[in-house]
N, C-alpha and C positions, 0 to 999 in steps of 0.2 A: 502494499499499499505507499510503503514513502518512498518507492522508486518510482511509481505512478504519479505523487504528487509534486516530487520533485520533477519530472517532464512537463507535467501542469505550470509548474511555478515557471519553468523558464521560459514558455510561451505565451504569460498571462499579458496583457496588455497595458494592462492599468493598475490603479492600485485598491481600489475596492475587489480586485480578481485575485490578487495577490495575496492582499488578507486576508480574504473567504479558505484561500488555498494552505496559508501560515497556520489560522485556526484548525486547520482538519490538520495540518502534522502532528501539529501539539498534542492534541487529543490522540491521533496514533501514537505518539512518541510516549503520555502517558500510558498510553495501554500496552507499549512495549515494557518499560519500565515494570507494570503492575506484574502483568506475565511472569517477566525475570526474576521478579520477588516469589512469587509462586515457584516457577522452579529451582529456584533458589534451597528454598523452605523445604519442598520435594526432596531435592537430592540431602538436605541436612539428615530431615528423616531415616532416608535410606541409609545415609552414614549409620546412624543410631543405630538401627535396626541390625544392620552390617557387623558392629559393633558389638551387640547384643547376640546375635548369634555366634562371632567367632564366641565368647565365652561364655555360651550355651557346648557347643562342639567339644572345649578344653574341659569343661567340667565333663562332661559325656564320656569323653577321652579317658578320665581320669577315673571315672566313675568304673568304669570297665574294664581300668587295669587294677582296681581296689578289690580284694576282699570284703565281704559285704556283714560279716561278723567283726574281725577281727580288725579290719579297718589298714591290714597291711597291705602289702605289694601280693598279686593275686599270680598265677600261672603265666596271663597271656602279660602280664606286667613286667616280672620278669626276665621274659624275653627278651625283651626291648633293654632291660638292664644288664643283662651279660654281652650284647651286643654292645653296649657302648663300652663295659670294662675289658672288652676284648679288642677296642680300638686303642682305648686309653693303654693297655698292657703294649702293645705294638707298639706307641709313639712314646710312652715312659719306658722302655725297653725292661719293665716291672712284670709280675705277676698278681695272681689275686688267688684267695682261698674259697672255699665252699661249706659251709658245716650244714648236713641234713639232722635235724633233729627230732627227735620221734617221743611223744610221752610216755613212759613205762605204763602198762596196765591203765591203758587208759579205759578198754572196755570194760573196764570192771567199775570203774566210776560212773561210766554210763547205765549199765546194769543194777548199780546200788542205788544211785543216788537220781537217774535220771536223766534226759537229756538237756533239759535246763539248766540241769546242776555241771555236765558235760561242758555244756556250751560256755557259761559261765568262767568254766575253769579255761579254757581255750583264750578268751578274751585276759584274762589275766596275768594267763602265759607270754601273752603276745605283747601285753604291755610293761613286763617284767625284761623281757627279751631287747627293747627297745630300750630301754632305760640301762641295760649293761654295752651299748656300743654307741660308737662314733657315730658322728652328723653324718659323714659321706659314705656311711656304711650301710647296709640295705635288709630288712628283715624280712620274707616274703611265710604266708599259709603255700605253703607247697602240697596243700591235702592231705583232707582226713586230720589227723593228731599232729602231722609232720607238719615241721616249719624251716626254714631255709634260711641260712643267712650267707648273703653275698659281701666278702670284706675284700677292698681294695688295697692294692699295695702293702699285702699281708703274708707272710709264710706259714707252714704248718705252726711253728713253734707259737708265731702269735697268735692265728686260731685257738689255738690248743689252750692260750692263755686266755682269752676269750670264752672258751667253754668252762675251765673252772672258775670262771666270774661267777659265769651262770648257775653254774651246780651250787657254789656258795649261795648267790643268793635265792636260790628256791629251799638249798637248806633250810636257811633263816629264817623263811617265810611261815607262818601258821595258816595254814590252810583250811578255812571252817566254813560248813555251809552258811550259805546269808539269811537265808529266814529264819534257821533254827540254831546257829552259833553252834551247831556240833562239827566236832573237829572233823575232817576229812583223812585226817594222820597224814605220812611222807610223801610227796610229790617229788616222782624223780624223774628223769630223760636220760636216755642215748642219745650218742652225738656220733657221725660218722665226717669227719675230715677230707678233705682231696684240693690239691694245688694244680692250678691252670698249665697245660702247658700249650705251648704256644702255637696257636694254628689249631688245637684240638676242634673236633664237632662237640657243642655243650652236652650231650648225651655221652661221652667218653669220660669227662667230667664228673659226672653226676653218675654214673655206672661206681667209679672207683668210689666215691664219697656214699654212695650206694651200698656198698662192700664193704667198708670200713664201715657202715651204720648196723649190719645183717651181723659184723663180727661183736661189735659192743652190745648188742640183744643176749648173742649165743652165749656168749660169756661171763652173763651175770648182770647185765643192764646197767643202770645209773653209773656208765663210764663213759670215756674220750678213748674213740679209737682212729688213727690218722691213717692214711693209705698205706705208707713206709711201714706199719704193724700186719699189712694186712699181707704180705710178701715175706714176714720175716721166719 
C-alpha cells in the first residue's frame, strides 16, 4: 500500500491531493507499526514458550534418568555417566572404578516386615551412600537391592577405602521400623569392585565387579572383594 501511495504522490498535481495521499500514508504507517508490535509480541511469546519447552524437556530427561524410589541415577542415566567417564579417562590418562553393592538378605526384610519397609530401607541406604562419596562421584540404583558407585580417578585401593567407610556407617546406624520403633537388627552389604581398562566395553567392567560381588556373597557376605582377589 505504501508503494502504491508513493507512486500516486509522485504524480499528484496540487497541494490538496498531496495532503490526502500523505494522510493515507500516515494511516498505513501507523497500521504497519501496530502490526509490527503485534508480531514482536507474538515472537516474544514464542520465545518464552520455547524456553519453557526447553526447561520441561530437560526436566523430562532428568526424570527419565532418575530412579523414582531412591532419587539416584537409574540404569539409563548410568549409561551416559559411563560414557562421560570413559572420555574423561582417555583425556586425562586416568581410570575409574565401579563398586556394585548388594544389601545382604534383603528378601528376608521384605518377607518379615513387608515391601513398604523394604522400600524405606532402600531409600535410607541410598541417602547413606550419597553421604559417603565425593561430589563428583556417582551413586546409582542398579536394580532391585543393588546399587552401583562410579568413582572417577580412583583406583582399587581408593574404592575399597570408600567401601570401608560405607560399611562403618552402616554398622553405626541403628535400623528401626519407623511406625513401631522396632529394631530391624544389623543391616550389612556385600561389595564387588572393578577397575576400568582403557577402551573396554562397559559390560566387561561390570562383569568383573559382579564376579567380585558374587565372591563376597559366597564367602560369608558383609565384605568387600576386588577384581584382584578373584584371580588369587
